[in-house]
C-alpha positions in Angstrom: -141.2 -26.8 -149.9 -143.5 -29.6 -148.4 -140.4 -31.7 -147.7 -138.3 -28.8 -146.4 -140.8 -27.6 -143.8 -141.0 -30.8 -141.8 -137.2 -31.1 -141.8 -136.9 -27.5 -140.6 -139.4 -28.2 -137.8 -137.5 -31.3 -136.7 -134.2 -29.5 -136.8 -135.7 -26.6 -134.8 -137.2 -29.0 -132.2 -133.8 -30.6 -131.6 -132.2 -27.2 -131.2 -135.1 -26.2 -128.8 -134.4 -29.2 -126.5 -130.7 -28.6 -126.6 -129.9 -32.1 -128.0 -126.1 -31.9 -127.1 -127.0 -31.2 -123.5 -129.4 -34.2 -123.5 -126.6 -36.4 -124.9 -124.4 -35.1 -122.2 -126.9 -36.2 -119.5 -127.0 -39.7 -121.1 -123.2 -40.0 -121.2 -123.0 -38.8 -117.6 -125.4 -41.4 -116.3 -124.0 -44.2 -118.5 -120.5 -43.6 -117.4 -121.4 -43.3 -113.7 -123.3 -46.5 -113.8 -120.9 -48.7 -115.8 -117.6 -47.1 -114.8 -118.3 -46.4 -111.1 -121.3 -48.0 -109.6 -121.3 -51.4 -111.3 -117.7 -52.3 -110.7 -118.0 -51.3 -107.0 -121.2 -53.3 -106.6 -119.6 -56.3 -108.3 -116.7 -56.3 -105.8 -119.3 -56.3 -103.1 -121.1 -59.3 -104.8 -124.2 -57.3 -105.7 -126.1 -56.5 -108.8 -127.5 -53.1 -109.7 -131.2 -52.6 -108.9 -131.8 -51.7 -112.6 -131.1 -54.1 -115.4 -129.9 -52.6 -118.7 -133.5 -52.0 -120.0 -134.7 -50.4 -116.8 -131.5 -48.3 -116.6 -132.1 -47.1 -120.2 -135.6 -46.0 -119.1 -134.0 -44.0 -116.3 -131.7 -42.3 -118.7 -134.5 -41.6 -121.1 -136.7 -40.1 -118.4 -133.9 -37.8 -117.3 -133.5 -36.7 -120.9 -137.2 -36.1 -121.4 -137.5 -34.0 -118.2 -134.5 -31.9 -119.2 -135.9 -31.4 -122.7 -139.2 -30.3 -121.2 -137.3 -27.9 -119.0 -135.5 -26.3 -121.9 -138.8 -25.9 -123.8 -140.7 -24.2 -121.0 -137.6 -22.0 -120.3 -137.6 -20.7 -123.9 -141.4 -20.3 -123.8 -141.2 -17.8 -120.9 -137.9 -16.3 -122.0 -139.2 -15.2 -125.4 -139.0 -11.5 -124.9 -135.6 -11.7 -123.2 -134.2 -13.9 -125.9 -135.3 -11.4 -128.6 -132.6 -9.1 -127.1 -130.0 -11.6 -125.9 -130.0 -14.1 -128.8 -132.3 -12.9 -131.6 -130.7 -15.2 -134.1 -131.4 -18.3 -132.0 -135.1 -17.8 -131.5 -137.2 -20.9 -132.1 -140.4 -20.5 -130.0 -143.0 -18.5 -132.0 -140.4 -17.9 -134.8 -140.4 -21.5 -136.0 -142.4 -23.5 -133.4 -145.7 -22.1 -132.2 -145.9 -21.2 -128.5 -149.0 -23.5 -128.2 -147.0 -26.4 -129.7 -144.1 -25.7 -127.3 -146.5 -26.0 -124.3 -147.9 -29.2 -125.6 -144.5 -30.7 -126.1 -143.5 -29.6 -122.6 -146.5 -31.3 -121.0 -146.1 -34.5 -123.1 -142.4 -34.9 -122.4 -142.8 -34.1 -118.7 -145.7 -36.6 -118.3 -143.7 -39.4 -120.0 -140.7 -38.7 -117.9 -142.7 -38.8 -114.7 -144.6 -41.9 -115.7 -141.4 -43.7 -116.4 -140.3 -42.9 -112.9 -143.4 -44.4 -111.4 -143.1 -47.4 -113.6 -139.6 -48.1 -112.4 -140.8 -47.7 -108.8 -143.4 -50.4 -109.4 -141.2 -52.7 -111.5 -137.9 -52.6 -109.6 -136.4 -52.1 -106.2 -136.2 -48.3 -106.8 -138.4 -46.1 -104.6 -139.7 -42.6 -104.9 -138.2 -42.1 -108.4 -141.6 -41.0 -109.8 -142.0 -38.4 -107.1 -138.4 -37.3 -107.7 -139.0 -36.8 -111.4 -142.2 -34.9 -110.6 -140.3 -32.7 -108.3 -137.7 -32.0 -111.0 -140.5 -31.0 -113.5 -142.0 -28.7 -110.9 -138.7 -27.0 -110.0 -137.9 -26.5 -113.7 -141.3 -24.9 -114.2 -140.9 -22.6 -111.2 -137.4 -21.7 -112.3 -138.6 -20.7 -115.7 -141.5 -18.5 -114.5 -139.9 -16.9 -111.5 -136.7 -18.2 -109.9 -134.4 -17.5 -112.8 -135.2 -13.8 -112.5 -134.1 -13.7 -108.8 -130.7 -13.4 -107.2 -128.9 -16.7 -106.8 -132.1 -18.8 -106.3 -132.4 -19.8 -109.9 -128.6 -20.6 -110.2 -128.8 -22.8 -107.1 -131.9 -24.7 -108.4 -130.2 -25.4 -111.8 -127.0 -26.5 -110.1 -128.9 -28.8 -107.8 -130.7 -30.4 -110.7 -127.4 -30.8 -112.5 -126.0 -32.6 -109.5 -129.1 -34.7 -109.3 -128.3 -36.1 -112.8 -125.5 -38.0 -111.1 -127.1 -38.5 -107.7 -130.2 -40.1 -109.1 -128.1 -43.1 -110.4 -126.9 -43.8 -106.9 -130.4 -43.1 -105.5 -131.6 -46.1 -107.5 -129.2 -48.3 -105.4 -130.4 -46.8 -102.1 -131.5 -50.2 -100.8 -127.9 -51.3 -100.4 -127.1 -48.3 -98.2 -130.0 -49.1 -95.8 -129.5 -52.9 -95.7 -125.7 -53.1 -96.0 -124.4 -49.8 -94.4 -121.2 -51.4 -93.1 -120.0 -52.6 -96.5 -116.8 -50.8 -97.4 -117.7 -50.6 -101.1 -120.9 -48.8 -100.2 -118.9 -46.1 -98.5 -116.8 -45.9 -101.7 -119.9 -45.4 -103.7 -121.1 -42.7 -101.4 -117.7 -40.9 -101.6 -117.5 -41.0 -105.3 -121.1 -40.0 -105.7 -120.6 -36.9 -103.7 -117.3 -36.2 -105.5 -119.1 -36.0 -108.8 -122.3 -34.4 -107.6 -120.2 -31.7 -105.8 -118.2 -31.2 -109.0 -121.3 -30.9 -111.1 -122.9 -28.5 -108.5 -120.0 -26.1 -108.2 -119.1 -25.9 -111.9 -122.8 -25.4 -112.7 -122.9 -22.5 -110.2 -119.9 -21.0 -112.0 -121.5 -21.4 -115.4 -124.9 -20.0 -114.4 -123.2 -16.9 -113.0 -121.2 -16.4 -116.2 -124.3 -16.8 -118.3 -126.0 -14.1 -116.1 -123.2 -11.8 -117.0 -123.6 -12.7 -120.7 -127.4 -12.1 -120.7 -127.4 -9.0 -118.6 -128.8 -6.6 -121.2 -132.0 -8.5 -121.9 -132.4 -9.5 -118.2 -132.2 -5.9 -117.0 -134.7 -4.7 -119.6 -137.3 -7.2 -118.3 -136.9 -6.6 -114.6 -134.7 -9.6 -113.7 -132.7 -9.3 -110.4 -129.7 -11.4 -111.3 -126.3 -11.0 -109.7 -124.6 -8.7 -112.3 -127.7 -6.4 -112.2 -127.8 -6.1 -108.5 -124.1 -6.5 -107.5 -122.4 -5.3 -110.7 -119.8 -7.1 -112.8 -116.9 -6.7 -110.5 -118.6 -8.3 -107.5 -120.1 -11.0 -109.7 -116.6 -11.9 -111.0 -115.3 -12.1 -107.4 -118.2 -14.5 -106.6 -117.3 -16.7 -109.6 -113.6 -16.5 -108.7 -114.2 -17.8 -105.2 -115.9 -20.8 -106.6 -113.1 -21.3 -109.1 -110.6 -21.3 -106.3 -112.6 -23.8 -104.2 -113.0 -26.1 -107.2 -109.3 -25.9 -108.2 -108.0 -26.4 -104.7 -110.4 -29.4 -104.2 -109.1 -31.0 -107.4 -105.5 -30.4 -106.4 -106.2 -32.3 -103.1 -107.7 -35.1 -105.1 -104.6 -35.2 -107.3 -102.4 -35.6 -104.2 -104.7 -38.6 -103.2 -104.3 -40.1 -106.7 -100.5 -39.8 -106.4 -100.7 -42.2 -103.5 -102.7 -44.6 -105.6 -100.3 -44.2 -108.5 -103.1 -43.3 -110.9 -100.5 -41.7 -113.3 -102.7 -41.5 -116.4 -105.6 -40.1 -114.4 -103.3 -37.4 -113.0 -102.0 -36.4 -116.4 -105.6 -36.3 -117.8 -106.9 -34.3 -114.9 -104.0 -31.8 -115.1 -104.2 -31.3 -118.9 -108.0 -31.4 -119.4 -109.5 -30.2 -116.2 -107.2 -28.1 -114.0 -105.3 -26.2 -116.7 -108.4 -25.2 -118.6 -110.0 -24.1 -115.3 -106.9 -21.9 -114.6 -107.1 -20.5 -118.1 -110.8 -19.7 -117.7 -110.1 -18.2 -114.3 -107.5 -15.9 -115.8 -109.8 -14.8 -118.7 -112.7 -14.1 -116.3 -111.2 -10.8 -115.1 -110.6 -9.5 -118.6 -114.0 -10.4 -120.0 -116.2 -7.4 -120.8 -118.6 -8.2 -123.7 -121.4 -10.8 -124.0 -119.1 -12.5 -126.5 -116.3 -12.8 -123.9 -118.7 -14.3 -121.4 -120.1 -16.6 -123.9 -116.6 -18.0 -124.6 -116.1 -18.4 -120.8 -119.4 -20.2 -120.5 -118.5 -22.6 -123.4 -115.1 -23.3 -121.8 -116.7 -24.1 -118.4 -119.1 -26.4 -120.1 -116.2 -28.2 -121.9 -114.5 -28.6 -118.5 -117.7 -30.1 -117.1 -117.6 -32.6 -119.9 -114.0 -33.5 -119.4 -114.6 -33.8 -115.7 -117.4 -36.3 -116.3 -115.3 -38.3 -118.7 -112.8 -38.8 -115.9 -115.2 -41.5 -114.6 -113.6 -43.8 -117.1 -110.5 -44.0 -114.8 -112.5 -45.7 -112.1 -113.2 -48.5 -114.6 -109.6 -48.6 -115.6 -108.2 -48.8 -112.1 -110.9 -50.9 -110.5 
């Protein structure tokens, strides 16, 4: 028993911080740096502001802040989660609430301190304050914004987009001192391509999750979209974002045709656009929490395959 208990706590802790999501953050930032930013900077004859060690610290700080956000979210969602996902409860059931708060504070502090260290040790500026802002927004989201119409969804989507944008932010000195460099414009375009993708697909997923969790949210006074607007209006809202995202991807496919990126086109069609179309179709027949959970998982998978497409910038650079 003495050996089993620590193992149970460790397993519960990794579930609490959503370790697959943290791994996803790391993969996103690594791919964006080494498949997109670094090749474009190399063509321009420039080196990244962060060496491999410092970049690893950036990724680590992003993971720590996200982990702290998941902890504080579960801390304040305890009553709602008893209804929406009783089998997945960790806070209080396995890990004490006081311990959860301590972990939230420790992980947040380390993440912010890493940001200020990188400000001091590298050419990066305001990363410490940016990390502090992320911690603050995640806290406010957990205690208030997630219960309100759209505001919580927008905050989470912005923070998801920031996961990509922060990597480019660390190279901001090039944008100020070399604004006419054509490769800098490419970096900006690709950055906003992926931040836009992350923002929109996160908006879609957050709305789907609201429909999945409507029972517990309604009981505890949340004012989410399906509660205030109903399921039909919420589905129309999600459908509009689906259409915007799919049409944007089709336009990008046309652009890739001109560049003869045939493998990228096949990949994008098979693993991004077709799954999005399939999910779009299933949206209107979804009725139960299980249906919406499947939709949410599919959207998350498309988010992952979309991020993996960064590899093609390395292949074709």
